[in-house]
TIVEX-126097 format. One record per residue: x, y, z of N, C-alpha, C, O in turn. Coordinates in steps of 0.1 Angstrom, whole numbers, plus 5000, padded with zeros to 4 digits. Example, Ala and Ser with C-alpha at 12.3 -4.5 7.8 and 13.67 -1.06 7.14 Angstrom:
2
513249435078512349555078513249675078514249675085512849785071513749895071512950005079513450115080
This chain:
673
630586825497629386735493629186675483629086755474629186575480628586555464626986555462626086495468627086605456625286675457624186665445622986705444625186605436624386635422624786725410625986765408623686755401623986815389623186965396623687065390622186995406621687125408622487225409623687205411621887355407622187455408622587535418623187645417622187465427622487525442622987395453622187375462624287325452624587235459624087205472623487095476624387335479624587305493622287335498621887325509621387355485620187395487619687195483618787125488620287165476619887035469620386955485619486915492621786945490621786825503621086915512620886885523620786995509619486985523618286925522617786865531617886945509617186905505616786765509615886745517617386685502617786555502617486475520616886375523618186585529618286555544616686585546615986495553616086695541614686755549614086585544613586515553614086555532613086465528613286315535612386245537614486295537614686185543614386175562614186075569614386325566614186325578612586315578612086245586611786375568610186355565609786215568608886175575610586125560609985955560610685925574610385815575611485955584611885895593610785935601609885855602610786045605609686105615607886105611607086045619607686135604606686105594605886235597604686225598606386335599605886475600605786525586606386475577604786645586604486715577605586775565606586815571605586795554606886895549606387015549606087055537606087095561605787235562606787315560607987285562606187465556607987515556608387605569609387675570607087565584608287605596608987455597610087465602608687355594609587245597611187255588612387245589610287295579611587305570612887455573614087455571612087535577612787645584613887585602614987615606613187515605613987485617614887375616615687365625614787295607615687155601616787255597617987215600616687365592617487415581618587515594619887515596617687585601618387615614619487565621620487625626619087435621619787365632620787315622621887315627620787275609621787255599623187365598624387345595622487495601623587615595624087655610624787745612623587585618624187605633625287485636626187485644625087375627626087245635626787205619627587105618626487245612626887185599628087265589627687375585629287215586630387305574631187175571631087065576631987255560632687125553633587025564634186925560633587085579634686995583633686925595634186845603632386965594631986895609630086865602629686905592629686805610628086765605627686725623627886625630626986835627626186785639624586845640624186965639624086715643622886715643622086635656621186555654622386685668621986615679620686655679620186755674619886505686618386545689617286575677616386645678617586515668616286565658615886405654616186405642615686345655614886215650615186175641614486105633616786205639617086085627616985935629617085875639616685895614616785765616617485665604618485715598616885555599617785505588618185615577619085685574616785585570616685705561617585805562618485805553617685905570618486035574620185985573621086045567620485855580621885815580622385785567623485825562621085695558621985685546622285795537623185795529621485895540621286015528622886095538623586175532623086075546623986155554625386105547626186175541625385935548626785885543626685975531627386075529625485905520626185975506626486065506627586065500626086185511626086335511627886345516628586405508628286305526629386315530630586235523631786265524630086125514631386025509632286145500631886235492633686105507634686145500634586325501634786415493634386335514634486505517635486505526635986395531636086635530637186635538636486595558637186605568635386555557634586585569635786515582636686425580635486605593636286555605635786505618636386445626634186545617633086535630632186525626631686605618631486395630630486325628629486315640629586215647628586405642628186425659626086375658625386475656625586265658624486235656623786165670622986065672624586275680623786215695622686225698622286335699621786125702620486105707619386135696618486215694619886005688618786005674618385865677618485805688617885835665617385725661617685595650616885525644619085585649619785535634619985375638619885275630620385365651619785195649620985155644621785235638620885035646621784935636622084955624623284955621621184975613621284965600621585135595622085165584621285225605621685315602623585365605624185465601624085235614625285245616625985165607627185185605625185055601625585015585625585095574626385075565624885175574624785265562625885375561626385395550626085425572627885525574628885435578629885495581628885295580629885245575630985255569632085265575630685245555631585275546632285365548633485375545631385505555632185645552633085645558634185685554632485595573633785615584634885475577635985515581634985415573635885285566636685415554637785445558636285455545637185485537637585635535638085695525636985715550637385835550638685855557639185785565639085975551640585985554641086095565642286115570639786175567639886275577639186245589639586295599638186165587636886175599637486125616637286005618637886185624638386165635637486165649637986125660636186215646635186235656633886195653633086265648633586065658632286005656631385975672631985925682630286015673629586005681627785985677626886045671627885855682626385775678625785725691625085625691626085775703625185805717623985815717623385905711623585745722622085745724621085735712619985805710621485645705620685575690620085455690620185405678619585395697619385265700619985165695619385065691621385175696622285085687622684955696623284975707622584805691622784735698623984625692624984675687623684515693624984435695625984445675627084465672624584415669624884435656625384515650625784485638625284675657625384765651627384825652628184885645627184785665628584775677629584655665630784695664629284565659629684485657630484555642631684565640629384585635629984685622631184765627632284765622630984825636632384995638633184895646634184955649633184745651634284655656634684625643635784565645634584615633635084535618635784685615636784675609635384805619635984915608637085005616637685095612636984955631637985025641639585025633640185125629639784875632640884815632641284875613642184815607640784955608641084975595640885135594641185185584640485205600640885295603641785395610641885395622642385485604644185515607643785685615644585745622642385725612642385845620641885895630642285985638640685805629639885815640640185835655640785745660639785925664640285925679639085955688639185995699638185935682637086015693635885905689635285915678635485815698634585695693633685715707634085695718632485765704631585795718630085675713629485705702629685575720628785515722628185505729627085435728628485575742627785605752626285685750625885735739625485685764624385735764624385815780625185785789623185925780623085955794621985895801621485795796621385935814620185855820618985915814617985845813619086055811617786075806617486085789616686155783618685945783618285975770616985875766616585775773616385915757615085785752615685695745614885605744616785655739616885565732618385515733619085515724618885445748620085435750620585305741619885205739621785315738622185235730622485075740622585075752622484955730622184825741623684755736623384635733624784775734625584715733626084605744626484665755626184475744626184385752627784325751628684375744627784225761629184205765629984085751631184065750629184035744629983995728630384075722631584075720629684175717629484275708630584395720631484455713630584415732631984505734633184455734634184515733633084295736634284195731635084245721636084325721634284185712634584255695635084365696636284365693634684475698634984635700636184655707636684765706636684585715638284565727638884505716640084545714638484415709639684345698640384455688641484475686638784505684639484615672640384695683641584695683639784735687640984835696642184835699642984925699642184725702643984635703644284645693645184555693643984705677644684645669644984795663645884835655644184855668644085055666644685125670644285165681645785175667646885285670646385435675647185495682645285485672645185635669643985675681643885785686643185555685641585635693642185625706642685535712641885805711642285835724640585835737640585845749639785835729638885855737637385785731636785795720637385705741636185555740635085595753635285585765634185635748632885635761631585495755631185465744631385445764630785315767629285335777628485255778629285455782628285495794626885415789626585405778626185365799624985295802625085175789623985125786625685155785625785015778625684885786626784845790624484785789624784665795625784575791625384475785626984585794628084555791628484415800628984315796628084455809628384315815626884235823626884165834625784265814624884185820624984035820624683955829625283995807625283835808626583775816626383675824628083845812629483815817629683945819628984045816631183915827631784025830633283975821634284025827633483905812634183895800635084035794636284055793633884105790633884225780635084335791635884415785635084325805635684435810637084375812637884455817637484255810638984215811639984185800641184145801638684225787639384235776639784365773640784395768638884465778639484585781640484645788641184735785640484545802641784585806642784535797643784605795642884425792644384405783644484545778645284635780643184555769643684675759644384775769645584775768643984865776644484915783646084875787646884965783646684785793647584765793648484805781649384885782648084715769649584785760648984895749649584905738647784995753647685105746648385225749648485245761648885295744649985375744648885535734649385635729647885495735647085645733645985665741645785775747644985565742643885575753643885655763644485625773643285775763643385915770642085875778642385835790640885885775639785855779638785745778638285715767638485675791637485565788636485595803636885605815635285595797633785595804633085455801632585425790633185395812632385255813631385265826631185175834630785385826629685415838628185405836627285455828628085295847626385195844626685125832626185165822627685015832627684905825627284805831627084705824627184785843626784645857628284615852628484525844629284685856630584605860630584555874629884625882631384435878631184435889632484475897633184555892632784435908634284495919635084425913635884485907635184315912636584225903636884275893637984295890635784305882635984335870636684485874637684525868636284535880636684685879637984705891638584805891638184605899639684565903640884595896641784665899640584475879641284425874641784525864642984525860640584635859640484745852641884855858642984895853640984885871642284935877643984955876644785035874643784815878645284755880645684745870646884735871645284735855645784745842646284855839646884865828646184995849646685095848648385115851649185175844648385065860649885005865650785015854651685105854650684925843651284915829650985035820651985075814649785095818649385195809650285295814650785305825650485405801651685495803650485625793651185715789649385645789648385725784647285775795647285895798646285675800644985705801644985815814645785815824644185895812644286035824642586045828642286075840641786035820640486015824639485845829638985795819639385805836638585725841636985735849636785785860635885665839634785695844634285515848634185425841634185525858633385375866632485405873632485335883631185505872630385585884629185475882629085405872628185475892627085405888627385245885626885185875628485185896628485035890628384935903628884825904627485005912627584915927628684855932628784755939629884945928631484845930631484895946630784985952632884755954632884815966634184865966634684925957634884835983635084865987636684825982637584915981636984725980638084685970638384785959639484835960637584815949638284925941638985005945639985025938638785095959639385205966640985175968641885255967640885065971642085015977643084985964644284995965642584945953643084945937643385035935644585045932642485125935642985275933643985355942644285465937644285335949645085355957646685285952647585355947646785175956648285095950648685155936649785185933647485165927647985245916648285395916649085445909647685465924648185575925649785555934650885605930649585485945651185495954652085465941652985545938651885365935652985305929653485365916654585335911652285475909652885565897653585665901654285735894653485685915653985855918655385765925656085855930655685675927657185615933657585615917658485685915657185565909657785585891657885665888658585655878657385815891656985915883656385895871656785955861655385825868654985805859653085825857652385785848652785895871651485895868650685995857650886115855649785905851649186025846647686065846647086135838647085985858645186005859645186115862645786135872644586215856644286355860642686335864642386405874641586255858640186245866639686105866639686015857639186115883638685965883636886015886636586115893636185955881634885965883634085805888633785715881633885815903633585675909632185735914632285685925631585765914630285825919629385745915629385695903628185725925626885665924627585535929627185435922628485495939628285375943629085365959630285375963627485345964627585355977628085245988627885236000628785165981629385065985630585075989630984995997631285165984632485215986633185235996634385205999632185306003632185346017633585386022634585376015633685436035635285516038636085446038637085476033635985286045636885186046637785166029638985146028636985186019637685146007638385266004639585266001637585386007638385475999639685606008640385696003639685556023640585586028641985576026642685666030642385446018643585446015643885526004644985576002642785545993642785625982643285755988644485795985642685795993642785946000643985946004644686015997644685876013645585926015647185866004648285906006646885805997648085805987647585895976648185905966646385945978646686105972647486225978647586315970647886235986648886285999649886365988649886485987650886245980651586265972651986255958653086245953650486255949649786295941650086435935649886545940650586425925650686575920650386575905651086635898649186505899648886485885647286505888646786575879646386465896644786445897644086575900644086625911643386625890642986735893641286715899640886785908640386605892639186585891638986475903639886405906637786465911637686375917636186395924635786475932635386285914633786285923633486185928633086075923633486205939632686065950631686115953631586135965630486155942629186185948628586065955629085965950627786045965627085915967628085805969628085715961628985805978629985695979629985675998630585616007629285735997629185696017630685726025631085636032631285796023632785816029632085876042632685846052630885966044630786006057631786066065632886066060631486106076632386176083633686156085634686236085633586016085635385956087636185986075637286036074635485946064636585966056636786096051637886126047635686186051635786326049637386396061638186466055637586376071638286386076639886326074640886376079639786226067640986176062641186276049642386326047640186306040640886386028641086466029641886526021640086536043640386666048642386696048642986786043642686586055644386556059644986586044645786676042644586486035644986506022644886626014645486626003644186746017644186856009644886936020644987066017645386906029646387026038647787016028648487116027648086906021648986846015648986865996649686935988648186795996647586785977647086945974645986995977648087005967647387125962647287115944647387205936646987005944646886955927645386935926645186985915644186885932643386885928641987035929641587105939641687035920640887175916639387105915638687205917638687005914637287015916636986875920637286775914636386895932635786805944634686795948634286875957633986675941632286655946631786575958631286475955631786595969631086525979629986545984629886575996629086545973627186565973627286395977627986305973626286415985625486305992625986205998625886085994626786256011627486116014627486116028628386056034626486196037625886166051626986246057627586206067627286366050628486446058628186526068627486616063628386536081627486636089628086786093628486856083628186826102628986966104630386936112631087036115630786836115632186756117632886776106633786846104632286666096633086666081633286776077634486806074632186876074632387016065633487076075634687086071633187106088634387186094635787106093636787176096635986986089637386926084637787036071638587126071636886986063637286996048637387206048637987266039636787266062637087406056638187416062638987496058638487326075639687406077641187376066642087456064641087266061641987216049641787316040642887336035640987396035640787506021641287626030641287726022641587666041642287746044643487786039643887896036644087636037645387666033645687566021646687486020644987576013644887506002644487595992643487675993645387575981645287665970645287625959645987665950644087525958644087445942642487385942642087315933641687415950640087345948639587475947639687575954638787445932638387565926636787525928635987615931636287375925634987355931634887245941635587145942633787285948633587215963632287155963631487235963631887035962629887035961629986935974630686835977628787005982628586935994627086925998626486896008626486965983625086925982624486765988624886655986622986825997622386695998623386566013623386446016623986706021624686676033624186706041623186766036624186726056624186756066624886856069625686806078625086946067626287016071625987146080626787186088624487226079623687246088623987396090624787436082623687486099624687626096625987616103626687716102626387496111627287496116628487486106629487556106628187396097628787386086629287486076630387486071627987586075627987696066628887806074629687866067628787826084630087916095631087906093631787996091631387786091633087756091633087736077634287696075632687736069632487766050632787906052633787956048631987956059632088176054633388156060634388176052633688106072635188186077636188116068637188166068636088036062636887966050636888086040637988106035635988146036635988226025636588366026636788456018636788366042637388536044638888516039639588606033639388406042640788396036641088296022642188306017640088216016640388176003639588245997638588306001640188255986640088355974640088265956639888295945640588145962640588035950639587985946639387975934638287925955637287825957636487965945636388095947635887865934634987985927633387865925632287915922633487745926631787705924631887655939632987625944630487645946630487605960628987585956628187655950628787415963627387405960627087305973627587205978625887395975625387325988623787305987622987335995623687265979621787255975621787155991622787105997620087135995619687096001620687016015620986896016621087126023622287076031621887156043622587226050620787136043619787186056620387306065620687306077620587436054621287566065619887626065618887586059620087736073618687796079619487956081620687976080618488076083618988206082620188236089620688346087620988156099622088206104623388176097624388246100623488076088623987996077624488076066625688076062622988156061623088226049623788326052624788346046623388396065623888546067625188536065625888616059625788396075627388396076628088406062629088476059627388316054627988296042628088496037629088566035626888546037626688646026627688756034628188836027627788756049629088806058630488846051631088946050630688696047632188666045632088706024633088736017630588676020631188706005631188886002631388935990630988996016630989116013632489106010632789176000633189076013634689066013635588976002636489015996634888836002635588785991635088765979633988755975636588775971636388825959636588725945636788755934636288585951636688465946635988395938635988365926635188375948633788255947632588345932632288455929632288245927631488325914630588265908630088305897630088115914628688035917628487945929629287865934627087985933626887955948625287885947624287955945625387745950623787675955623787685965624787665973622587705968621587735981620087685983619287705992620187605968618787555967618087465978618887385983616887455981616287335988617187346000617987266004616987476006616887466023616087546029615087556022616187626040615287636051615687746053616087776064615787856041615988016040615288106043614888136032614588196052613488286055613888366041614988356036612888446037612788556033613588686038614188766030613488716050614388786059615788796053616388886047616288636057617588636055617888606041619088596038617088596031617488636016617488766015617888796003617188866020617189006019618489056024619289126017618689006038620289026042621088996034621989076030620988856032622288836020622388916010623488976008621088956001621189035992621789185990622189235979621689256005622089356009623689336013624489426010623889236018625389226019626589146007627789156008625889085998626689095984626589215975627089225964625689305981625489415970626789475965626789525954627689475972629089555966630089405961631189405955629689335964630689205955630089195940628989185935631289205935631389235919631989095911632189085899632289015920632688855915631788765910631888735899630588715920629388605923628388665907627588755905628788565900627888555889626588445887625888425877626588395898624988285899624788305913625788315920623788295917623188235932621988185930621088255926621688055932620687965934619887945942620187865951618588015943617788045958616787935958615987925967616587875950615287765944614887675955615787605960613687675960613387585969613587665981613987585989613487765984613187825999612387926002611887965992612187966012610988056013611188186011610588276017612288226001612488335998611488445985611188405973611188545989610288635977610688615965611688545963609988655956610188695942610888825943611888815936610688925946611189045951612989005951613689025941613388925963614488895967615388815958616588835956614588735952614888715941615888765927617088755923614588845924615088965914616689025920617689015914616389085933617489155935618589095933619489155926618888965939619888895933620288865927621488855927619388825914619488825905620388995895621488985889619689085896619989175892621089215896621489305889621889185907623289175913624589125906625689175905624088945902624588845893624488935882625588975878623388955876623789005866624589145862625489115854624589265866625889315869626889265868627589295858627389195876628689135881628889065869630089085865628188965858628488915847628789035838629889045832627889145835628589255826630189305830630989355822630289275843631789345844632789275843633989325844632489135840633389015841634589035832635788995835634289085822635289095815636089275815637189295810635489335819636189475819636789515827637989505827635789605840635989695850637089625860637189505865637889725863638689675874638089675889636989735890638589635898637889645911638389805917639489845916637289875922637089985928638289965944637789905954639589995945640089925956639590055969639290015980639590125968638990235981637690135986637890065996636490145979635390075981635389935991634689916001636389855984636889725989637289776004636589746014638489876004638989886015637789946025637489856034637090026027635790056035635289946034635189906046634789826025634289736030634789606039633989526043636289596044636789576047636589596061636089516069637289766063636689826076635289836084635089866095634489786074633089746083632389616083631189586085633989536080633289396078632689376095631489356097633489396106633289386119631889446128631289426139631889546117630189596120629089526118628189516126629189456106628089376099628189236110627289166113629389216115629389096124628689126136627989046141628889256141628189286153627089286148626689176151625989366140624789356138623789246139622689236143625089116131624488966133624588936143623888846146625688976157624788936168624088996176623888946186623689146172622289166178621289106177620489086186621389076162619889046158619988856164618988786166620888826165620888676175620088756187618888746186620588846196620088876205618888896208618288876219618188966197616989016199615988906195614788916198616388776188615888666186615988586201614988506203616888596211616788526218615688616233614888566242615988736229615088866239613488816239612688826248613488786227611788756221611888616224610688586223612488506226612188376230612088366240611388276245612888476248612788526267611188576271610588526280610488696262609688706265608388596261607488586269608388546250607488416251607488336263606388296267608588286270608788226280608288306294607788246303608388416294607788496306606388506302605588486311605988526290604588486291604088346296603488336307604188246291604388136295604488126309603488086315605188156314605488206330603988226336603388146343603388366330602388406338601288316333600388286341601288286322600188186327599888046333598887986336601588026334601487906349600987936357600187856364601288066360601388136374599188126375598488066384598888186368597288196365596388046369595288026374597287956363596787826363597187776374596887656374597887806383598487726398597387656403597287536405596587756407595787736416594187626410593387576418594287616399593287496394594387366388593887256387595287366386596087236380597487226393598687246391596987206400597787166414598987036408600187046408598486976405599186856402600386896394601386836396600186996383601386986371601787126372602287176363601687176384602287336389603787296388604587346380604287186398606187156401606487116386607687156384605987076377606987006363606687126357607687156352605687216354605787326346606787436355607787486352606187446364607587536372609087516369609887606368609287366369610687306367611187356352612287416351610187326341610387356326610787516323611687566316609787566330610187716328611687776334612387856329611887706347613387756350614387686341615487726339613987606337615287526328615287616317616287676313614287626313614487736296614887896302615687976296614487916309615488056317616888016316617688056307617287956326618787866324619087906309619887996306618387816301619387806289619487926281620487956275618388016281618488166275619288226284619988306279619488206298620288276300622188266295622988356291622388116297623488046290623688126273624488196269622788086268622988196256623388316256624388376251622188366263623288496263624388536272624888646272624688456280626488456281627188406269628288456266626888336264627288346252627588436243628788426238626588536239626388636230627288756237627688846231627388736252628288836256629788786255630688876255629988686254631288656251631988676236633088716232630788636228630988666215631588806212632688846207630388906219630289056216631689086222632589146215631689056233633489106238634589056227635489136223634488926223635388926214635389036198636289106192633889026195633989116182634489256188635089336180634289286199634489446203635989436202636589536197636689346205638389326204638789316193639589416191638789256185638289306171638389386161639189396152636889486166636589586164637989696164638589746155638189706180639589776183640589746174641189836168640789636174642289606167642089656152642989696145641089646149640989666133641089836134641689896126640389886143639890046143641590126145641590256144643090056149643490076156644790076137645490156132644389916133645089946122643990036111644390036100643290076111642590206104643290326104643690396095643290326115644390476119645690476115646290586114646290346112647690356107647190386093647490496087646290286085645890306067645690466066646490546061644690486071644590606070645190766066644790866060646490696074647390816072648090836058648590936054647990696050648590666039647590736030647890826021646190696033644890726022644390846025643290866019644990946033644091036038643691126027642891206031644091146015643891186003642091156001641191236002642191005998641390925989640290926003639190885999640190956015639190916020638591026028637891006038638991166022638391246024636791276024635991326032636691226008634991226012634191126018633091166021634391026019634090886031634290926042633590846049634991036052634791036063633991086069633991056081632491176064631891216069630791056066629991046075630791006061629890856060630690756071629990696079631790756071632490676083631790736101631490676112631890876096631090906114630090846118629790786128628990906104627990846106627590716113626990716124628090606105627990476107628490466124627990386132629490556126630290536140629290586150629490536161628490646149626990726156626090626156625490616167625890546145624690426148625190356158624690346169626790286154627490176164627190246179626790186189627490376180626890376195625990406197625690356208625190466193623290436192623190276196622590236206623690216189623390076190623889996201623389886203624590026209625689996220624990036231624889966241624290196229623290256239622190156246621990106256621390166232620590076233620589926239619689886247621489856235622289746240621889726253621189646258622689826257623089806274621689816284621589776296620789886277619689956283618789806287618189766297618989756269618189626269618389506277617589426280619989526279620489436291619989456301619489356307619989566307619189636320618289566322618189456328617389646314615689596315615489416316614689356323616489356306616389186308616789186323615789136329617889216333617689206340616789206357616789136367615989316352615189366361614289286357613589256367613689206343612789146339612688956349611788906356613788916346614588816350614188816370613588726375614688906374614388906385613288906393612988836403612589046382611088986388610188866390609488826400610288806374609988676369610488576379609788466378611488586387612388476399610888476407610088386408610888636413610688646428608988556424608588466430608488616413606688586413606888416410605888346411607888376407607888206406608288136417608188016419608888256427609388176444608188196451607988136461607088326444605988366456604788216454604388146463604488206437603988106435604287946443603287906449605187896443605987836450605487796462604987686465605687906472605387916484604087946485603687916496603187986477601687976481600887866479599687866483601487746472601187646468601487576481600587506486602587586485603187486495602287536507601987446514601687636509600987726520599287636519598587576528598887656505597587566507597587436511596987376520598887376501598687216506599187176524598887066529599787266529599687236541598087256549597487176556597487406546596187426550595187266548594687196556595087246535594387116533594286996539593286926541595886956544596286846551595886886564595586786571595587016572594987046587593387026583592686946590593087086574591287066570591086936575590386916585591886816565591686676562591486606574590586526576592686636586592886606598591486616607590786536613591386736606590086816612588886726610588486666620588486726600587286656594587286526599586286496606588386396597588586266601587986256619587186166624588786376628588586396640586886386643586286316651586586476634585186516636584386376637583786336647584586296626583786186622583886096630582886016632585186086635585585966648584585996661583985906667584286146663583686176676581986166675581086156684581886186660580386156658580086016656578886006653580985886655580785796657580085776670578885766672581285776681581185786696580085816701579385736708579785936700578086016703577085906696576285866704577085866685576185776679576085656690574885626691576985596696577285486701576285466713575485386716576785646721576285666735574785656733573985576738574585736727572885756724572585656724571685636733572785546717572385436713572385326726571585236728573485356734573585266747572185376760571685326770571985486758571185536766569785526763569085536773569085516748568285486743567685366750566585366754568685246750568385096757568185086772567385006777569185186781568485186789567685236793567385196804566585356787565685436792564685376782563685446780564785256776563785206769562585106785561385136785562885046792562385006798561685056811561084996820562185186810560985286818559885316815559285356804559485286825557585346823557585446819557285466807557785536825557485686819558185746805559285806805557385706794557785746781557685846780557685866767557485996786557186106783558686146788559386176778559186146797559786166808561986096803563186126805560985986795562285936786562885986774563986006769561586016769561586116751562386226752563286256744561986326767562886446771563886436769564486526763564486296777565486296784566786256768567986296767566086176758566586116746566886236739567986256735565986326737565586446732567086576735568086606728566686616747567886686751568886616748569486656737569386506755570586446750571086406733572086336732570486436722570386446710570886576704571686596695569986666714570686816712571686856716572086956710572286796726573586826732574386766720575186846715574286646716575186586706575586646694576686656688573986716691574386786676574786926677575286976666574686996689575487106691577087076692577987166690577286966694578686956697579286896682580386926679578586836674578886806661578886926651579686926642577987026654578087156650579287246653579887296644579387256662580887336665581987256662582787306654582187166666583087036658583387086641584387116636582287076637582587126622582387266620582887326610581887306625581987456623583687536627584187636623584387416638585787456636586387456627587587486627
């Protein structure tokens, strides 16, 4: 650096940068700020690079840096996420133009507008060394660049005359806000470029027609390896264009495209992407495909799974937030059982649920290539989590697992931690956003921390791994017993409900039939569940028998090594026998209780029908008595009229009284009956 006549050139250069930083930020020149900025420079600055990210550097700092770095062998300048703006680029322009060594320039996230881009566009044709030009921004940047269509076209024109730039990042610039001409200009650059390997145009307001033109320009391009078109509201025609390029390049054996990022384009949909997926069957170059939030759903996922049966080149596959259900997840898992290429699989924010997690667990039993698996917000619960834990007891390939924001209880978390206790490859498990206690999180973290310590050194203990394999079926049997206990608990709850229904039957006659029907349906459902568990248990016992035979064969070859473990294995077998006896006892008790419950329900129904019959008879008798009462009253009135004319009132009254007494006795007799 050209630092002047000071006795300590490096200290003098830092002092100048510090004072320029004070002017830009209006901070106080305290010792604390001095030491903090000095630490940043010590980490990022050397003779060949100057890296100061996110330090609020402004135009004063840019002018000082340009002056200090002039005529030095600087190769990399990285000022990402500062505030140098257009005038800061102007201050750096002479350095960029005259440098004979600068290959990397990163001024992304610096609030650079059309004027600053125009300075760079004028300098690009003159520079014969620059390879990396980064003007893009990220979502969280406070000062995103603001390069528009006209400035972008100027930059494209400058790049058409440049033969060295291989990496161009324009992410998050509003290039297409006013017109789409800039993208057609970059498409022409791609058609003729022999050096461009990376082009990032994510979030640039590109429309579908421009994207199709950009993709089809790759038919003439022989160098591009990385294409980023994410977050541009693209439609299905872009997927069809990608399919055309992949098929054409494969036929000519000129394929170069290794990475395609088209995430956050929900209008692509499965219809547009399925041709692209089919084209990838014959591709042997592409390694990274980000399809997050592209609405491929199960339909597209199934076609992609068919591709993965044949394509062994893809290593990174992100399917986050694509409305994928258990069906799509199962299809992908089936493909990964034979696929030896995919290392990263993202299925977060999909509805794969426990069935999908169980399918993934089955895949992990045979696939030891997958190292990253993301299942955040995938609607998993305890069953899927435990299935993954059982698989990871044997799998020694997976290193990073995300299970955040699901419905996992602390009991399942503890079971998972116990199952991965002897896994020495898992380096990270994300349990955030679940009902898992802090102690369980610490236990999982302790396991992964231990594995990180072993990552670069110790070889696996083959004997221990063999013991884990032999007890694999036992873990599965324990899982089945756990499920059975849950169903038995549900059955007991249903039985209690039936008892309450029986007690309330006499006072709630209108609802008795409906409640009894519901209880019977739930009992039948529980019985079906128990029958399914019987089938699963029988299957597990058969598998356990086969594994026991294999164990006896292996035991002959490993007899010397297993002497110390024989006692432990026998204890485990005794525990298994005890569990079997307990299980049979519980099944017998369940049958007796079910029989008793059925008899009580039948008795309840019989009593209700008998009560309804008696009630009907009572109402019939009451109606008949009322009719006889009306008839007697009419007869009495007739007699009263007949004897009214009689002179002997006393005799008539006695006769009427006597007849009334007879009628009342008859009514009382009838009502009493």
